[in-house]
Short mmCIF file of the C-alpha atoms (twelve columns), coordinates in Angstrom:
data_MODEL
# 
_entry.id   MODEL 
# 
loop_
_atom_site.group_PDB 
_atom_site.id 
_atom_site.type_symbol 
_atom_site.label_atom_id 
_atom_site.label_alt_id 
_atom_site.label_comp_id 
_atom_site.label_asym_id 
_atom_site.label_seq_id 
_atom_site.Cartn_x 
_atom_site.Cartn_y 
_atom_site.Cartn_z 
_atom_site.pdbx_PDB_model_num 
ATOM 1   C CA . MET A 1   0.000   0.000   0.000   1 
ATOM 2   C CA . CYS A 2   1.244   3.498   -0.840  1 
ATOM 3   C CA . THR A 3   1.084   4.685   2.749   1 
ATOM 4   C CA . VAL A 4   3.787   2.140   3.519   1 
ATOM 5   C CA . CYS A 5   5.882   1.761   0.384   1 
ATOM 6   C CA . GLY A 6   5.868   5.439   -0.622  1 
ATOM 7   C CA . CYS A 7   5.225   4.706   -4.303  1 
ATOM 8   C CA . GLY A 8   3.316   7.979   -4.603  1 
ATOM 9   C CA . ALA A 9   6.655   9.810   -4.507  1 
ATOM 10  C CA . GLY A 10  7.461   8.779   -8.072  1 
ATOM 11  C CA . GLU A 11  7.878   10.951  -11.138 1 
ATOM 12  C CA . ARG A 12  4.869   13.165  -11.803 1 
ATOM 13  C CA . VAL A 13  3.884   15.660  -14.494 1 
ATOM 14  C CA . ILE A 14  1.134   18.254  -14.078 1 
ATOM 15  C CA . GLY A 15  0.060   19.290  -17.557 1 
ATOM 16  C CA . ARG A 16  -1.744  22.049  -19.336 1 
ATOM 17  C CA . ALA A 17  -5.320  23.221  -18.935 1 
ATOM 18  C CA . LYS A 18  -7.189  24.016  -22.103 1 
ATOM 19  C CA . GLY A 19  -10.897 24.161  -22.854 1 
ATOM 20  C CA . GLY A 20  -13.570 25.802  -24.945 1 
ATOM 21  C CA . ALA A 21  -15.359 29.065  -24.293 1 
ATOM 22  C CA . ARG A 22  -17.289 27.596  -21.369 1 
ATOM 23  C CA . ARG A 23  -15.579 27.285  -18.610 1 
ATOM 24  C CA . SER A 24  -17.635 18.523  3.840   1 
ATOM 25  C CA . VAL A 25  -14.972 17.495  5.033   1 
ATOM 26  C CA . ALA A 26  -14.223 14.171  3.320   1 
ATOM 27  C CA . PRO A 27  -12.656 12.121  6.080   1 
ATOM 28  C CA . THR A 28  -10.524 9.159   5.145   1 
ATOM 29  C CA . THR A 29  -11.976 6.103   6.789   1 
ATOM 30  C CA . GLY A 30  -11.109 2.461   6.586   1 
ATOM 31  C CA . TRP A 31  -13.214 -0.637  7.023   1 
ATOM 32  C CA . LYS A 32  -11.786 -3.704  8.674   1 
ATOM 33  C CA . PRO A 33  -13.639 -6.797  9.804   1 
ATOM 34  C CA . ALA A 34  -13.100 -7.538  13.479  1 
ATOM 35  C CA . THR A 35  -10.034 -9.707  14.003  1 
ATOM 36  C CA . ALA A 36  -8.434  -11.069 17.112  1 
ATOM 37  C CA . PRO A 37  -4.852  -9.974  17.910  1 
ATOM 38  C CA . THR A 38  -2.271  -12.308 16.470  1 
ATOM 39  C CA . ALA A 39  1.022   -13.485 17.832  1 
ATOM 40  C CA . ASN A 40  2.758   -12.054 14.765  1 
ATOM 41  C CA . ALA A 41  1.774   -8.420  15.452  1 
ATOM 42  C CA . HIS A 42  4.671   -7.475  17.736  1 
ATOM 43  C CA . ASP A 43  7.048   -4.660  16.829  1 
ATOM 44  C CA . HIS A 44  10.317  -5.955  15.494  1 
ATOM 45  C CA . ALA A 45  11.616  -6.697  12.041  1 
ATOM 46  C CA . HIS A 46  12.257  -10.340 11.346  1 
ATOM 47  C CA . PRO A 47  10.407  -12.727 9.053   1 
ATOM 48  C CA . HIS A 48  7.250   -14.402 10.260  1 
ATOM 49  C CA . ALA A 49  5.185   -17.149 8.712   1 
ATOM 50  C CA . PRO A 50  2.011   -15.363 7.590   1 
ATOM 51  C CA . ALA A 51  -1.159  -16.069 9.513   1 
ATOM 52  C CA . SER A 52  -3.360  -18.667 7.871   1 
ATOM 53  C CA . ASP A 53  -7.018  -18.428 8.781   1 
ATOM 54  C CA . HIS A 54  -7.827  -21.792 7.280   1 
ATOM 55  C CA . ALA A 55  -6.498  -24.244 4.741   1 
ATOM 56  C CA . GLY A 56  -5.914  -22.600 1.369   1 
ATOM 57  C CA . HIS A 57  -5.934  -19.029 2.751   1 
ATOM 58  C CA . LEU A 58  -2.969  -16.837 3.685   1 
ATOM 59  C CA . HIS A 59  -3.847  -13.468 5.260   1 
ATOM 60  C CA . PHE A 60  -1.133  -10.765 5.207   1 
ATOM 61  C CA . GLY A 61  -3.428  -8.053  6.583   1 
ATOM 62  C CA . ASN A 62  -3.198  -8.979  10.247  1 
ATOM 63  C CA . GLY A 63  -1.503  -6.674  12.727  1 
ATOM 64  C CA . PRO A 64  -1.825  -2.949  13.462  1 
ATOM 65  C CA . ALA A 65  -0.747  -1.843  9.953   1 
ATOM 66  C CA . HIS A 66  -3.237  -4.177  8.224   1 
ATOM 67  C CA . ALA A 67  -0.597  -4.647  5.520   1 
ATOM 68  C CA . HIS A 68  2.720   -6.405  4.870   1 
ATOM 69  C CA . ALA A 69  6.081   -5.125  3.596   1 
ATOM 70  C CA . PRO A 70  9.213   -7.299  3.608   1 
ATOM 71  C CA . GLY A 71  11.789  -6.096  6.128   1 
ATOM 72  C CA . LEU A 72  9.443   -3.724  7.984   1 
ATOM 73  C CA . SER A 73  7.827   -4.383  11.326  1 
ATOM 74  C CA . GLN A 74  4.207   -3.511  11.977  1 
ATOM 75  C CA . GLY A 75  5.288   -0.587  14.167  1 
ATOM 76  C CA . GLU A 76  7.571   0.815   11.463  1 
ATOM 77  C CA . MET A 77  4.792   0.529   8.893   1 
ATOM 78  C CA . VAL A 78  2.318   2.357   11.146  1 
ATOM 79  C CA . ARG A 79  4.810   5.189   11.713  1 
ATOM 80  C CA . ILE A 80  5.484   5.540   7.974   1 
ATOM 81  C CA . GLU A 81  1.753   5.607   7.233   1 
ATOM 82  C CA . GLN A 82  1.117   8.269   9.871   1 
ATOM 83  C CA . ASP A 83  3.908   10.416  8.462   1 
ATOM 84  C CA . ILE A 84  2.752   10.153  4.829   1 
ATOM 85  C CA . LEU A 85  -0.934  10.669  5.555   1 
ATOM 86  C CA . GLY A 86  -0.243  13.448  8.061   1 
ATOM 87  C CA . LYS A 87  1.617   15.465  5.429   1 
ATOM 88  C CA . ASN A 88  -1.069  14.745  2.834   1 
ATOM 89  C CA . ASP A 89  -3.865  15.800  5.195   1 
ATOM 90  C CA . ARG A 90  -2.233  19.195  5.717   1 
ATOM 91  C CA . PHE A 91  -2.234  19.786  1.956   1 
ATOM 92  C CA . ALA A 92  -5.819  18.496  1.767   1 
ATOM 93  C CA . ASP A 93  -6.948  20.934  4.460   1 
ATOM 94  C CA . ALA A 94  -5.385  23.801  2.491   1 
ATOM 95  C CA . ASN A 95  -7.133  22.639  -0.694  1 
ATOM 96  C CA . ARG A 96  -10.458 22.402  1.139   1 
ATOM 97  C CA . ARG A 97  -10.133 25.947  2.467   1 
ATOM 98  C CA . TRP A 98  -9.206  27.221  -1.004  1 
ATOM 99  C CA . LEU A 99  -12.228 25.517  -2.578  1 
ATOM 100 C CA . ALA A 100 -14.643 26.572  0.184   1 
ATOM 101 C CA . GLY A 101 -13.542 30.186  -0.107  1 
ATOM 102 C CA . ARG A 102 -14.584 30.138  -3.759  1 
ATOM 103 C CA . GLY A 103 -17.782 28.101  -3.367  1 
ATOM 104 C CA . ILE A 104 -16.411 25.286  -5.536  1 
ATOM 105 C CA . PHE A 105 -18.056 21.875  -5.137  1 
ATOM 106 C CA . ALA A 106 -15.304 19.270  -5.614  1 
ATOM 107 C CA . LEU A 107 -15.829 15.550  -6.160  1 
ATOM 108 C CA . ASN A 108 -13.109 12.867  -6.182  1 
ATOM 109 C CA . LEU A 109 -14.162 10.060  -8.543  1 
ATOM 110 C CA . VAL A 110 -12.489 6.718   -7.833  1 
ATOM 111 C CA . SER A 111 -12.847 3.256   -9.363  1 
ATOM 112 C CA . SER A 112 -10.990 0.373   -10.913 1 
ATOM 113 C CA . PRO A 113 -9.797  0.806   -14.531 1 
ATOM 114 C CA . GLY A 114 -12.519 0.336   -17.135 1 
ATOM 115 C CA . SER A 115 -15.485 1.282   -14.945 1 
ATOM 116 C CA . GLY A 116 -16.510 4.056   -17.337 1 
ATOM 117 C CA . LYS A 117 -15.342 7.040   -15.268 1 
ATOM 118 C CA . THR A 118 -14.339 9.239   -18.190 1 
ATOM 119 C CA . THR A 119 -17.477 8.483   -20.219 1 
ATOM 120 C CA . LEU A 120 -19.549 9.217   -17.129 1 
ATOM 121 C CA . LEU A 121 -17.696 12.505  -16.613 1 
ATOM 122 C CA . CYS A 122 -18.287 13.545  -20.227 1 
ATOM 123 C CA . LYS A 123 -21.995 12.760  -19.931 1 
ATOM 124 C CA . THR A 124 -22.224 14.677  -16.648 1 
ATOM 125 C CA . ILE A 125 -20.498 17.712  -18.169 1 
ATOM 126 C CA . GLU A 126 -22.773 17.656  -21.217 1 
ATOM 127 C CA . GLU A 127 -25.889 17.508  -19.032 1 
ATOM 128 C CA . LEU A 128 -24.721 20.338  -16.745 1 
ATOM 129 C CA . SER A 129 -23.002 22.601  -19.284 1 
ATOM 130 C CA . SER A 130 -25.933 25.013  -19.614 1 
ATOM 131 C CA . ARG A 131 -26.373 25.283  -15.835 1 
ATOM 132 C CA . VAL A 132 -22.930 25.435  -14.241 1 
ATOM 133 C CA . GLN A 133 -19.295 25.767  -15.202 1 
ATOM 134 C CA . VAL A 134 -17.303 22.553  -14.811 1 
ATOM 135 C CA . ALA A 135 -13.548 21.980  -14.633 1 
ATOM 136 C CA . VAL A 136 -11.759 18.627  -14.464 1 
ATOM 137 C CA . ILE A 137 -8.485  17.333  -13.036 1 
ATOM 138 C CA . GLU A 138 -7.484  14.057  -14.692 1 
ATOM 139 C CA . GLY A 139 -5.168  11.520  -13.050 1 
ATOM 140 C CA . ASP A 140 -3.381  8.743   -14.951 1 
ATOM 141 C CA . GLN A 141 0.051   7.209   -14.784 1 
ATOM 142 C CA . GLN A 142 0.742   8.159   -18.395 1 
ATOM 143 C CA . THR A 143 -0.867  9.840   -21.468 1 
ATOM 144 C CA . GLU A 144 -3.205  12.785  -21.835 1 
ATOM 145 C CA . PHE A 145 -5.992  10.812  -23.544 1 
ATOM 146 C CA . ASP A 146 -8.664  11.338  -20.900 1 
ATOM 147 C CA . ALA A 147 -8.003  15.074  -20.570 1 
ATOM 148 C CA . GLU A 148 -8.352  15.408  -24.343 1 
ATOM 149 C CA . ARG A 149 -11.738 13.660  -24.182 1 
ATOM 150 C CA . ILE A 150 -12.867 16.075  -21.471 1 
ATOM 151 C CA . ARG A 151 -11.663 19.119  -23.422 1 
ATOM 152 C CA . ALA A 152 -13.712 17.950  -26.405 1 
ATOM 153 C CA . THR A 153 -16.831 18.666  -24.315 1 
ATOM 154 C CA . GLY A 154 -15.728 22.303  -23.956 1 
ATOM 155 C CA . ALA A 155 -14.722 22.003  -20.311 1 
ATOM 156 C CA . PRO A 156 -11.177 22.916  -19.198 1 
ATOM 157 C CA . ALA A 157 -9.169  19.920  -18.052 1 
ATOM 158 C CA . LEU A 158 -5.704  19.530  -16.591 1 
ATOM 159 C CA . GLN A 159 -3.871  16.208  -16.808 1 
ATOM 160 C CA . ILE A 160 -1.720  14.924  -13.963 1 
ATOM 161 C CA . ASN A 161 0.571   12.033  -14.877 1 
ATOM 162 C CA . THR A 162 1.732   10.226  -11.753 1 
ATOM 163 C CA . GLY A 163 4.488   8.127   -13.327 1 
ATOM 164 C CA . LYS A 164 4.881   5.054   -11.120 1 
ATOM 165 C CA . GLY A 165 2.479   6.486   -8.548  1 
ATOM 166 C CA . CYS A 166 -0.892  4.763   -8.363  1 
ATOM 167 C CA . HIS A 167 -3.025  7.604   -6.973  1 
ATOM 168 C CA . LEU A 168 -3.375  11.364  -6.805  1 
ATOM 169 C CA . ASP A 169 -2.374  13.137  -3.609  1 
ATOM 170 C CA . ALA A 170 -3.366  16.485  -2.149  1 
ATOM 171 C CA . ALA A 171 -0.088  18.208  -3.062  1 
ATOM 172 C CA . MET A 172 -0.585  17.333  -6.740  1 
ATOM 173 C CA . VAL A 173 -4.164  18.603  -6.652  1 
ATOM 174 C CA . GLY A 174 -3.074  21.819  -4.937  1 
ATOM 175 C CA . GLN A 175 -0.658  22.564  -7.779  1 
ATOM 176 C CA . ALA A 176 -3.319  21.651  -10.323 1 
ATOM 177 C CA . LEU A 177 -5.821  24.062  -8.757  1 
ATOM 178 C CA . GLN A 178 -3.408  26.957  -9.246  1 
ATOM 179 C CA . ARG A 179 -2.885  26.025  -12.906 1 
ATOM 180 C CA . LEU A 180 -6.516  25.209  -13.708 1 
ATOM 181 C CA . ALA A 181 -8.030  28.126  -11.735 1 
ATOM 182 C CA . PRO A 182 -11.671 26.958  -11.626 1 
ATOM 183 C CA . VAL A 183 -14.152 29.820  -11.367 1 
ATOM 184 C CA . ASP A 184 -16.159 30.630  -8.243  1 
ATOM 185 C CA . ASP A 185 -19.366 28.655  -7.544  1 
ATOM 186 C CA . SER A 186 -18.415 25.968  -10.073 1 
ATOM 187 C CA . LEU A 187 -18.100 22.189  -10.130 1 
ATOM 188 C CA . LEU A 188 -14.675 20.534  -9.942  1 
ATOM 189 C CA . LEU A 189 -14.487 16.877  -10.935 1 
ATOM 190 C CA . ILE A 190 -11.284 15.002  -10.048 1 
ATOM 191 C CA . GLU A 191 -10.854 11.711  -11.897 1 
ATOM 192 C CA . ASN A 192 -8.394  9.715   -9.829  1 
ATOM 193 C CA . VAL A 193 -6.053  7.031   -11.137 1 
ATOM 194 C CA . GLY A 194 -7.924  3.768   -11.777 1 
ATOM 195 C CA . ASN A 195 -7.254  1.825   -8.565  1 
ATOM 196 C CA . LEU A 196 -9.576  0.553   -5.829  1 
ATOM 197 C CA . VAL A 197 -6.870  0.414   -3.136  1 
ATOM 198 C CA . CYS A 198 -4.516  3.356   -2.605  1 
ATOM 199 C CA . PRO A 199 -6.781  6.330   -3.494  1 
ATOM 200 C CA . SER A 200 -9.026  5.376   -0.570  1 
ATOM 201 C CA . ALA A 201 -6.408  6.599   1.916   1 
ATOM 202 C CA . PHE A 202 -5.619  9.978   0.365   1 
ATOM 203 C CA . ASP A 203 -7.872  12.957  1.046   1 
ATOM 204 C CA . LEU A 204 -7.520  15.507  -1.773  1 
ATOM 205 C CA . GLY A 205 -9.610  18.239  -0.147  1 
ATOM 206 C CA . GLU A 206 -12.786 17.169  -1.937  1 
ATOM 207 C CA . ALA A 207 -16.292 17.477  -0.563  1 
ATOM 208 C CA . HIS A 208 -17.049 13.816  -1.334  1 
ATOM 209 C CA . LYS A 209 -15.448 10.682  -2.698  1 
ATOM 210 C CA . VAL A 210 -17.622 9.057   -5.359  1 
ATOM 211 C CA . VAL A 211 -16.839 5.400   -6.077  1 
ATOM 212 C CA . ILE A 212 -17.910 3.967   -9.419  1 
ATOM 213 C CA . LEU A 213 -18.686 0.268   -9.781  1 
ATOM 214 C CA . SER A 214 -19.642 -1.033  -13.211 1 
ATOM 215 C CA . VAL A 215 -21.874 -4.035  -13.811 1 
ATOM 216 C CA . THR A 216 -19.093 -5.585  -15.904 1 
ATOM 217 C CA . GLU A 217 -17.191 -6.152  -12.647 1 
ATOM 218 C CA . GLY A 218 -18.093 -8.603  -9.892  1 
ATOM 219 C CA . GLU A 219 -20.871 -7.717  -7.475  1 
ATOM 220 C CA . ASP A 220 -18.533 -8.725  -4.638  1 
ATOM 221 C CA . LYS A 221 -16.103 -5.829  -5.319  1 
ATOM 222 C CA . PRO A 222 -17.257 -3.871  -2.223  1 
ATOM 223 C CA . LEU A 223 -16.287 -6.796  0.020   1 
ATOM 224 C CA . LYS A 224 -12.982 -7.421  -1.771  1 
ATOM 225 C CA . TYR A 225 -11.951 -3.757  -1.646  1 
ATOM 226 C CA . PRO A 226 -13.838 -2.455  1.399   1 
ATOM 227 C CA . ASP A 227 -11.631 0.542   2.250   1 
ATOM 228 C CA . MET A 228 -12.655 2.374   -0.917  1 
ATOM 229 C CA . PHE A 229 -16.373 1.844   -0.337  1 
ATOM 230 C CA . ALA A 230 -15.987 2.811   3.325   1 
ATOM 231 C CA . ALA A 231 -14.240 6.075   2.372   1 
ATOM 232 C CA . ALA A 232 -16.853 7.062   -0.226  1 
ATOM 233 C CA . ASP A 233 -20.067 8.980   0.346   1 
ATOM 234 C CA . VAL A 234 -21.641 8.029   -2.990  1 
ATOM 235 C CA . MET A 235 -21.571 4.935   -5.195  1 
ATOM 236 C CA . LEU A 236 -22.507 5.044   -8.865  1 
ATOM 237 C CA . LEU A 237 -23.494 1.632   -10.209 1 
ATOM 238 C CA . ASN A 238 -22.614 2.262   -13.844 1 
ATOM 239 C CA . LYS A 239 -23.328 0.602   -17.210 1 
ATOM 240 C CA . THR A 240 -26.771 -0.565  -16.087 1 
ATOM 241 C CA . ASP A 241 -27.831 -0.730  -19.749 1 
ATOM 242 C CA . LEU A 242 -25.725 -3.912  -19.995 1 
ATOM 243 C CA . LEU A 243 -27.549 -5.763  -17.197 1 
ATOM 244 C CA . PRO A 244 -29.775 -7.800  -19.565 1 
ATOM 245 C CA . TYR A 245 -26.645 -9.317  -21.103 1 
ATOM 246 C CA . LEU A 246 -24.703 -10.113 -17.927 1 
ATOM 247 C CA . ARG A 247 -24.876 -12.402 -14.918 1 
ATOM 248 C CA . PHE A 248 -24.598 -9.534  -12.462 1 
ATOM 249 C CA . ASP A 249 -26.833 -9.204  -9.417  1 
ATOM 250 C CA . ALA A 250 -27.231 -5.430  -8.988  1 
ATOM 251 C CA . ASP A 251 -29.208 -5.766  -5.766  1 
ATOM 252 C CA . LYS A 252 -26.497 -7.973  -4.291  1 
ATOM 253 C CA . ALA A 253 -23.801 -5.458  -5.264  1 
ATOM 254 C CA . VAL A 254 -25.706 -2.666  -3.504  1 
ATOM 255 C CA . GLU A 255 -26.298 -4.916  -0.472  1 
ATOM 256 C CA . PHE A 256 -22.568 -5.654  -0.208  1 
ATOM 257 C CA . ALA A 257 -21.674 -1.964  -0.536  1 
ATOM 258 C CA . LEU A 258 -24.136 -0.981  2.194   1 
ATOM 259 C CA . ARG A 259 -22.807 -3.766  4.406   1 
ATOM 260 C CA . VAL A 260 -19.412 -2.046  4.293   1 
ATOM 261 C CA . ASN A 261 -20.814 1.492   4.483   1 
ATOM 262 C CA . PRO A 262 -24.471 1.860   5.557   1 
ATOM 263 C CA . ARG A 263 -24.419 5.633   4.920   1 
ATOM 264 C CA . LEU A 264 -23.459 5.207   1.239   1 
ATOM 265 C CA . LYS A 265 -25.808 6.925   -1.221  1 
ATOM 266 C CA . VAL A 266 -26.301 4.782   -4.326  1 
ATOM 267 C CA . PHE A 267 -27.303 5.830   -7.844  1 
ATOM 268 C CA . ARG A 268 -27.843 3.294   -10.624 1 
ATOM 269 C CA . VAL A 269 -26.843 4.956   -13.883 1 
ATOM 270 C CA . SER A 270 -25.904 4.406   -17.489 1 
ATOM 271 C CA . ALA A 271 -23.525 6.930   -19.007 1 
ATOM 272 C CA . SER A 272 -24.472 5.603   -22.458 1 
ATOM 273 C CA . THR A 273 -28.259 5.963   -22.241 1 
ATOM 274 C CA . GLY A 274 -28.581 8.549   -19.472 1 
ATOM 275 C CA . ASP A 275 -30.746 6.273   -17.328 1 
ATOM 276 C CA . GLY A 276 -30.622 7.305   -13.665 1 
ATOM 277 C CA . PHE A 277 -28.834 10.575  -14.418 1 
ATOM 278 C CA . ALA A 278 -31.646 12.819  -13.197 1 
ATOM 279 C CA . ASP A 279 -31.088 11.782  -9.574  1 
ATOM 280 C CA . TRP A 280 -27.290 11.946  -9.894  1 
ATOM 281 C CA . LEU A 281 -27.437 15.455  -11.378 1 
ATOM 282 C CA . ALA A 282 -29.957 16.604  -8.760  1 
ATOM 283 C CA . TRP A 283 -27.556 15.460  -6.035  1 
ATOM 284 C CA . ILE A 284 -24.714 17.438  -7.663  1 
ATOM 285 C CA . GLU A 285 -26.865 20.547  -7.975  1 
ATOM 286 C CA . ALA A 286 -27.807 20.340  -4.300  1 
ATOM 287 C CA . GLY A 287 -24.088 20.195  -3.439  1 
ATOM 288 C CA . LEU A 288 -23.362 23.168  -5.697  1 
ATOM 289 C CA . ALA A 289 -26.081 25.205  -4.017  1 
ATOM 290 C CA . ALA A 290 -24.773 24.309  -0.559  1 
ATOM 291 C CA . SER A 291 -21.182 25.250  -1.497  1 
ATOM 292 C CA . ALA A 292 -22.233 28.568  -3.015  1 
ATOM 293 C CA . GLY A 293 -24.478 29.300  -0.027  1 
ATOM 294 C CA . ALA A 294 -21.705 28.582  2.450   1 
ATOM 295 C CA . ARG A 295 -19.365 30.931  0.570   1 
ATOM 296 C CA . ALA A 296 -21.991 33.697  0.608   1 
ATOM 297 C CA . VAL A 297 -22.536 33.271  4.351   1 
ATOM 298 C CA . GLY A 298 -18.783 33.372  4.946   1 
ATOM 299 C CA . GLN A 299 -18.488 36.591  2.964   1 
ATOM 300 C CA . GLU A 300 -21.352 38.183  4.922   1 
ATOM 301 C CA . GLU A 301 -19.819 37.188  8.238   1 
ATOM 302 C CA . GLY A 302 -16.464 38.562  7.103   1 
ATOM 303 C CA . ALA A 303 -18.089 41.841  6.138   1 
ATOM 304 C CA . VAL A 304 -19.727 42.121  9.570   1 
ATOM 305 C CA . VAL A 305 -16.433 41.495  11.343  1 
ATOM 306 C CA . THR A 306 -14.567 44.095  9.271   1 
ATOM 307 C CA . GLY A 307 -17.453 46.558  9.303   1 
ATOM 308 C CA . ASP A 308 -17.662 46.748  5.473   1 
# 
């Protein structure tokens, strides 16, 4: 995991922003099933045989760090994670203040590769283009393909290439905000690197994490990758137009997601047909109104304090 191995410190490139004429605190939480303490969780660095819960199953997630790295004790891993996430959270807090001061509603979209994130973003931008200005930060290890697709909608987009890094972090997003300069009272969509593991731990300063699960994946994804679904506030079950052709139990997928995170808000959508988009867009518009309202209240309170 990146909070232990530090792979997010790899080579990164923050690209250009170009477009057409148009221009809550999100706490990081983790979900872990209850486990009894193990004899292998003590704090010193020598090899241990991994815990085996039953025949045919090796579990490397036992111990305080809930992860394994050769040559590192559980205590060392916890300290590294606290250091990395502590620094990231300070950048995230700065991003959140910057966004709140401008009334910008920011969403961090996370998923595995191939879930349809970029197509969903393009559809969302097209539906909202006459009502609100939208800007996009794109995250990928390499290429500018997704940013070019976003720019084709008329929205400004800035590409971040993370190199060997497998997620965006708050420092990257902070630099991107200065380059992209989204306008006040607008919508900022951050498309994270396709990965259901590491992005769950990194707060970017967004109002909400939105996890996308497509029906072409397994309905058990929320149980296999619970940290991501626990960290999200919204789940989009995407590509629902393909359900007649697949052996995918949509109700079971939602049940599993809510088992991990009972407060998760779920929308069933198709970016191809637009099915379910009315509710998704209404939720975004409510968030935009709340962000703009909070900025207006802050400005009024500031004026009272200064006597303006």
